[in-house]
N, C-alpha and C positions, 0 to 999 in steps of 0.2 A: 438876869433881868428879863430876857425873853421868856424863860420858863415861868416866871411869876405872872407876866402879862397873859400868857396862855392859860394859866390856872384861873385868873380873874375872869377872863372871857368865857371860859368853860362854865364857871359858876353862874355868870349872868345868863348864859344860854340855857342852863339848867332851870333857873328861876323862870325865865320866859316860857319855857316849855311847860312848867307846872302851872303858870298862870293861864296858858292857853287851854290846858286840860281842865282847870277849874271852870273856866269860862264856858267851855263846851258842856261840862257836867251840869252847871247851874243854868245853862241855857240863857246866859246873859247875851243880850243883843242890843248893841249900841253901835250904829254905823261909824260914828266918829272914833269911838274907842277901838273898834275893830281895825280901822284904817291905821291908827297910830300904832296899835299892837303889831300889825303885820310889818310896818315899816321898821319898828324896833327889832323884830326878829331877823329881817333882811340885813340890817346893820350888824347885828351880832354875828351872823354867818360870815360876812365880809371880814370883820375883825378877826374871826377865827382862822380864815384862810391866810390873811396877812401874817398872823402869828406863826403859822406853819411854815410859810416861805422864809420868814426871818430865821427860824430855827435851822432850815436847810443851808441858808447862807452862812450861818454861824459855823456849821460843821465844815463847809468847804474852806472857810477862812482858817479854821484850825488846822486842816490838812496842809494848806499852803504854808502856814507858819511852821509846821513840823518839817516840811521840805527845806525851808530856808535854814532852820536850825541844823539839819543834817549837813547842808552845804557848808554852813559856817563851821561845822565841827571837823571838816577835812583839814589835811595837813597844810598849814600856811607857811609863810616865809620863815617863821620862827621855829618851825618844826615841833610845835607843842602838841598837835593832834595827829594821830596816825590812823590810816585805814589801809589794810593790806592790799586791796585791789588797786587803790589810787597809787600807793607806793610802788607796786609792781609795774603799773603802766608808766609812771613817771620815770622809773629806772630804765625801762626799755626805750622810752622816747629819748632820754638823755644819751643813751648808748647809740641809738640810731643817728641822732644829730651829730655825734662826734665821729662815728666810724662808718655810718651808712649800713650797718648790719642789724638785722632783726631776727629773732629766733624763728625758725621754720615752723609754720602752722600756728603761730601765736594768735590767740583769741582773747577777747574780753569775756569774762564769765557772765553768767546769768543772762544769756541770750543777747549780749551786747554786740558792738561792732566787731566784725572780723577783719583783721589787717592782713592783706595779701601783697606780695611783691610781684611786680611785672616780670614776665618771663617770655623767652622766645619760643619755647616748646608748646605754648598754648596760644592759639590765634586770638581769642577774645581778650587775653591778658597782655597783649602787646605783640603777638606773633605777626599780626598783619602789618606792623610797622617795620619789620625787618625783611628787606627785599634781597634775593640772591643776586650775586654778580653773574652776568651773562658773559661767557667766554666768546671771543671773537673768532673762533675756529670750530670746526666740526670734526670729531674723531670718528673715522669710519673703518670698516673692515678692509683688509687687503685680500684680493682674490687672485690665486695663482693662475697663470695662463701658459701658453706655449710661444716661445720667441721665434716663430717661423720667419717672420719678416726680417729678423736680424741676419739670417743665414741664407734665405732663398733669393732667387732672382726676381726683382720687382720691376715691372714694366708699367708705365703710365700711358694711357691712350685716350682717344676721343671717340672711338667707335663702340658699337654694341659688343663686339667680340674681337679677340686677338687670334690671328691665324699663324701657326708655326709649322714650318716644314721640318719633318723628322728624317734625318739621314742616318738610318740605323742599319743600312745594308752595306756590304762591301763588294768591291769589284773583284773579278777573277783575273788570274795571271798564270801563264804556262811557261815552263822552261822549254826552249827550242834549241835544237842542235844546229851546228854550223851547216849552212846550205840547205836547212830544212825550212819548209814553209810554215808560217804562223797560222794557227787555227783560231777560229772565232771564240770569244769568251763572253760570258753572260754580262749584261749591263746592269749596274746597280739601280735600285728603285728608291723613290722617295715616298714618304708618308706625310700626311697633313694632320695636324692637331689644332682644333679650334677651342679656345678658352672663352667662354661667355661670361659677361659681367652680370652677376646676380645682385639683387637688391636686398639689403637688410635695413630695417627701419624701426622707429619707435615713435609713439605719440603721447608723451606725458602731458598732463594738464595741471593747471593751478588757477585758483581764483584770483581775481584782480586784487582783492583785499590781502590775500596771502603775499602777493608780490610787492604790494605797497607797504604793508605793515611788518613784514618779517625783519627780525633783528639782523639777519645776514642777507647777502645777495642770493635770494632763492633761485632766481633765474639762472645765474651762473652755476650754482651748485647742481641744479637739476640737469642742465645741459652736460656738465662734466660727468655726472653719474651715467647718463645715457650713452655718452661717447665711450666711456670705459666699457660698458656692457657690449656695445657694438664691436669694439676692438677685440674683446675676449671671445665673442661669438664667431668672428671670422677666423681667429686663431684655432678655435676648436674645429671649424670646418676644414682648415688646411690639413689637419691631422686625420679626422675621422668623418668628414662630410661625405654624403652619398653622391653628390654631383647633380642631384635633382633640386632645382631652385636654389642651389648653394654650391660653393666650390667643392671639388672632389678631393678628399684627403688621401694621403699615401698609404694609410692602413687598410683601405678598402679594396686594394688590388689583389688578385689571385696570385698564387705561387707559380713559379716556373714548373713546367711538367717534369723536366729533368734537371738535376743539379748542374749548374754551370752552363746550361744551354739557354741562350738569350731568347726572350719572347717579348714582343711589343705588347704594351698594356698589361704587363704582368711584372711583379717584383719578386726577386728570389728571397726565400725565407730560409734562414739557417737555424737548424735545431740546436737547442740549448744543451742537449746531451743528458738531461736528467728529468725525471717526472716532476712537474709543478715547481721547479726551482731552476736557478742559474748555476752554471759551472764555469770554472776558469777556462777549461778547454773549449767550451761553447763560445765564450767571448773572444778567445783567440781565433777560433774558426770564423767568427763573424767578421773580425777585422781583416783577416787574410782573404776573405772571399771577394773583397772589393779590389778592382784592378788598380795597378800602380798609378795610372794616369789620374786617378781621383784621390789618391791617398794624401797628397800634399795639403789639400784643403778640407780633408774629411774631419768629422766630429761625431761624438756620440750624443744621442738624444734619448732621454728617459725621465721617468718620474723621480722625484727626490727620494721616495721610499725605495725605489728600485736601486738607486745608487747606494743606499744604506745596506741593501742586501749584497751588493757588489763589494762593499768595503769589508765584509766578513769573509770573502773568499781569499784563499791563500794559494800561492804557487811556490813550490820549493821552500815552504815555511816562511815566505816573505810576502808582504802585501805588494801587489803589482800595480798600485796607483801611486801618484805623487802630485803635490801641488807645484805649479810653476809660477814664479813671481814675474809679472810683466813690468815693463818700463815705467808705467804710471803708478806702480806700487800696489796694484790690485792682484790678488791671487786667483788664478784660473785652475779649477780642479781638472785633473787629467787622469785618463785611464788608458793603459798601454801606450802612453806617450801622446795621446790625442785628447783634445779638449772635450769636456763633458758639459752639456747644456741641459737644464731641467725643463721638462715640458709636462705640465700637469695633465694634459689630455692624452698622454700615452697610457697604455693599459698596465694595470697592476700585475705583478708577477703571479702567475697561476697557470693551471692546466690550459693549454692551447692559446695562451695570451701572447700577443705581439708586443713585447715589453720594451725592446730596445731597437733603435734605428741607428745605423751607421752609414754616413753618406757625405758626399760633397753636395750639399744642398743648393749651392749656387748654380749647379748644373742639373740637379735632379728635380727641382721643383720651381715652378714659375708662378708668380702672383701678378694678376692683371688688375690694375686700378683704373676703372672708367672715370671716376671723379672722386674727389675727396669728400670729406664729411660736409653735408649741407644742413643748415638749420633754418626752418621757416617758422616765423612767429605769427600765429593766427589768433587775433583778438576779436574777430567779427563773426565767425561761424556760430559760436555759442556765446551769446552776450553774458558778460560777467565772468567768463572763464577764458583763459589764454591757453591755446594748444601749441605745443612745440613739436613740429614735425621734423625729426632728425633722421637722415637717410644716408646710405653709402652704397655704391655699386662696385662690387669686387668679384673677381673670379680667381680660381687656382686649380692647377693640375700638374701631375708629374710629367715632365718633359724629357727626362733621360732615365730610362728604365734600367740602365746599366750602372748608374752612379749611386744607387741606393740599395742597401741590404737591410733586412729586418731579422731580428732574433726572435724565433718562436719557441716558447716554452713547451716542452713535451707534455703530452696528455697523461 
C-alpha cells in the first residue's frame, strides 16, 4: 500500500514539474495561478517525505516481526522446536542448578555473555572476600648464647663498681730444730680487683598507630626482643669482651709465661697436641691441669660444633664421653666424667683458637649486676612515636686465675 502511495505521489510531482516547466517556457504569468501552483508543489514534497518515512517504519516493523518469529521458534515446553545454542545453554543451566557445577571456560557463542565462576585465586573474582586467619603468636628465630650466668658467681650491688680483694699469695714457713731460734718469714700480700658496672642499652621506637592497631601486643613483643638481645650481648662480653666499656671476657687474658707457674691477670693455656685440631691427649691434659680443689665443681665449656669434633675422638678404641641421667629425668652430656655446657661465643676449632674452657666457674668468674633491666616508655620527646629506652648495667671479670684453664689449638 505504501509503495502504491509513493508511486502516485511521484507521478503527481512529475506532472507538477512538467506544468512548471511549460509555464516557464510559455512565459505564463498569473500571480494567482503562480501562488496556487507553488502551494501545490510544496504539498507534493511533503507527501513524498511522509511516504518515505512510512516506508522506513514498514521495514523496521518487518525486522521486529522477524525477531519475534525467531523467538517463537525456540524450544518450548513441548520440545517441538530445537536450537543447538539454546539447548546447550539450557542443559548447562539445568546441570548447574542440580549440581552447582559448570564447565570451565564455558561461553555463549557469537560474542554472547561469558559465564565465570567466583574463585579465591583472583581478587576481582572474589579473592577480596576471603580473608586470612591471623595467628595469635609470632614464630621467631632462636639465637644461641653462652650460659655464663648459670655457672659464674653473680653479685648484685648498688654502687658503681665492686671491689674484690685477691688473696693469691702464700705465707712462708720454716722448719726449726729444737733449741733453735725462729727466723723471719715473708708476709703474704693482697691484691685488689675492681669490677665496674657498664651500661648496655637499646632505644627501639614504634608509632602510636602501630601500638594501637597491631593485632598482637607490639609493646610486649618489642621489649622482649630487646631484652633477649641485651642478655645475649652481655653473655658474649663475659666470654670475649675487651673490658673497655663492657665486661672483660676470660678469653682475652694472656697465657702464663711458664707452664704451671701462677700469674695474676693471666690464664694458663693448655696445648691441644695437634695442628688445627683436637686430640684425646690434649683434653686429658686440659682436665688434669686444674687443681684438685676446683675439680669437684668443674665443667667443660665449648661450642656445639666443637663437641661434635670431640665425639669423633677415641681413646683405646672407645669413646670417652657418656651421658649421665639426672634425677629430674634430664640427660647431661659429659666428657671425661665432667658436665659439658655449650657456649656459642667460644672460638671454633682452628689454628691458634681458644676452643675449650675447663673451670670451676663459680670461683673463676664473677658477674656484678648494678641493677636489673629497666624500661622507660617515652611518648613525649617525638610526638606520634613512642620510644622504649631499655638499659642494664653489668660488669664481669675473672676473679680466680687458678680455677680456669683454656685449651689452645696448635698453630
